[in-house]
Kinemage of the C-alpha trace (Angstrom):
@kinemage 1
@onewidth
@group {chain A} dominant
@subgroup {mainchain}
@vectorlist {calphas} color= white
{ca unk a 1} P 111.687 -215.083 -104.353
{ca unk a 2} L 115.081 -216.579 -104.012
{ca unk a 3} L 118.901 -215.628 -103.426
{ca unk a 4} L 120.725 -216.111 -106.575
{ca unk a 5} L 123.849 -217.992 -106.475
{ca unk a 6} L 126.430 -216.280 -107.263
{ca unk a 7} L 128.848 -218.049 -109.538
{ca unk a 8} L 132.683 -217.414 -109.253
{ca unk a 9} L 135.397 -219.036 -111.132
{ca unk a 10} L 138.590 -217.715 -109.007
{ca unk a 11} L 136.342 -213.964 -108.813
{ca unk a 12} L 132.576 -212.964 -108.317
{ca unk a 13} L 131.386 -213.483 -112.157
{ca unk a 14} L 127.980 -211.275 -112.439
{ca unk a 15} L 127.870 -212.187 -116.005
{ca unk a 16} L 127.925 -216.504 -115.546
{ca unk a 17} L 125.601 -215.723 -112.409
{ca unk a 18} L 122.969 -213.907 -115.087
{ca unk a 19} L 123.443 -216.742 -117.740
{ca unk a 20} L 123.125 -219.747 -115.301
{ca unk a 21} L 119.745 -218.291 -113.535
{ca unk a 22} L 116.457 -220.057 -114.057
{ca unk a 23} L 113.844 -218.814 -117.021
{ca unk a 24} L 110.810 -217.557 -115.215
{ca unk a 25} L 112.041 -217.507 -111.571
{ca unk a 26} L 112.741 -213.799 -109.690
{ca unk a 27} L 115.768 -214.115 -107.780
{ca unk a 28} L 117.557 -211.692 -105.458
{ca unk a 29} L 121.351 -210.296 -105.802
{ca unk a 30} L 122.375 -208.713 -102.931
{ca unk a 31} L 123.527 -204.937 -103.308
{ca unk a 32} L 126.618 -205.760 -101.066
{ca unk a 33} L 127.987 -208.357 -104.290
{ca unk a 34} L 126.562 -206.567 -107.298
{ca unk a 35} L 125.235 -202.609 -107.567
{ca unk a 36} L 122.138 -202.643 -109.257
{ca unk a 37} L 124.253 -200.416 -111.934
{ca unk a 38} L 126.603 -203.159 -112.791
{ca unk a 39} L 123.595 -205.434 -112.919
{ca unk a 40} L 121.599 -202.937 -115.127
{ca unk a 41} L 124.922 -202.929 -117.252
{ca unk a 42} L 125.643 -206.670 -117.622
{ca unk a 43} L 122.171 -207.682 -118.848
{ca unk a 44} L 121.740 -205.126 -121.537
{ca unk a 45} L 125.462 -206.226 -122.728
{ca unk a 46} L 124.175 -210.212 -122.624
{ca unk a 47} L 120.902 -208.771 -124.517
{ca unk a 48} L 123.235 -208.858 -127.395
{ca unk a 49} L 123.804 -212.849 -126.681
{ca unk a 50} L 120.048 -213.330 -126.875
{ca unk a 51} L 119.167 -213.459 -123.611
{ca unk a 52} L 116.618 -211.098 -121.710
{ca unk a 53} L 115.985 -209.780 -117.941
{ca unk a 54} L 114.282 -207.898 -115.774
{ca unk a 55} L 115.864 -206.260 -113.561
{ca unk a 56} L 114.358 -203.803 -110.889
{ca unk a 57} L 115.509 -202.709 -107.465
{ca unk a 58} L 113.301 -203.291 -104.510
{ca unk a 59} L 114.278 -200.958 -101.614
{ca unk a 60} L 118.072 -199.839 -101.021
{ca unk a 61} L 119.137 -203.300 -99.837
{ca unk a 62} L 118.595 -205.542 -102.958
{ca unk a 63} L 118.364 -206.043 -106.082
{ca unk a 64} L 115.443 -208.614 -108.053
{ca unk a 65} L 116.498 -209.981 -111.358
{ca unk a 66} L 114.007 -212.408 -113.333
{ca unk a 67} L 115.411 -214.079 -116.414
{ca unk a 68} L 113.237 -213.779 -119.078
{ca unk a 69} L 114.704 -215.750 -122.154
């Protein structure tokens, strides 16, 4: 498990962060950067574009995300 690279243009971009994740590798997004709820909501919106994610909260501190497709 590794920490995800957070993509920024001028502000933090959760959709771009999720789009650029490698397929099949679990990565951690700290909850101080993005909340678990916003990660789940963005992953659901990206499903319409053909992306598929598995989001799980491991404890209170971090959210683990795996890009499946």
